[in-house]
C-alpha positions as CSV (number, residue, x, y, z in Angstrom):
1,M,100.6,109.3,86.4
2,I,97.6,107.5,87.0
3,E,95.7,105.8,83.8
4,G,92.7,107.8,83.1
5,L,93.3,110.7,84.9
6,S,95.8,113.6,85.4
7,G,95.9,116.1,88.0
8,T,94.6,113.8,91.0
9,G,96.7,115.3,93.5
10,A,98.1,114.1,96.7
11,D,95.6,111.1,97.2
12,G,96.2,110.2,93.3
13,A,100.1,110.3,94.0
14,I,99.4,108.1,97.2
15,A,97.2,105.5,95.7
16,H,99.4,105.4,92.7
17,H,102.8,104.5,95.0
18,I,101.2,102.1,97.0
19,A,99.7,100.1,94.1
20,K,103.2,100.2,92.2
21,L,104.8,98.9,95.6
22,H,102.5,95.9,95.5
23,N,103.1,95.3,91.6
24,G,99.6,96.3,90.9
25,A,97.7,98.8,88.9
26,I,95.5,101.6,89.2
27,H,92.9,103.5,87.3
28,A,91.1,107.0,88.2
29,D,87.4,107.9,86.9
30,N,86.7,111.8,86.9
31,T,83.1,112.3,88.3
32,G,83.1,115.8,87.1
33,K,85.3,119.0,87.7
34,G,84.8,119.8,91.4
35,K,83.2,116.5,92.4
36,G,86.1,114.2,93.1
37,A,87.4,110.9,91.3
38,I,86.7,107.2,91.8
39,F,90.1,105.0,92.2
40,S,90.2,101.4,91.1
41,V,93.3,99.5,92.6
42,K,94.2,96.0,91.4
43,L,96.5,94.1,93.3
44,L,97.9,90.3,92.7
45,L,96.4,87.6,94.8
46,L,98.8,84.9,96.6
47,E,97.2,81.4,95.8
48,S,99.2,79.7,98.7
49,V,101.4,80.7,101.6
50,A,104.2,78.7,102.7
51,S,103.5,76.9,105.9
52,Y,106.1,76.8,108.7
């Protein structure tokens, strides 16, 4: 389940899965019944990339 919102349907399940795959977090805010939701996703940012 996504923090802050239950019953987000397929959109919420997909967003949650993507966030978990990337060691991230997701939060959803309900804008009112029948008006949808706002999803916020936090992902880690790499400071450096190994050069070849």
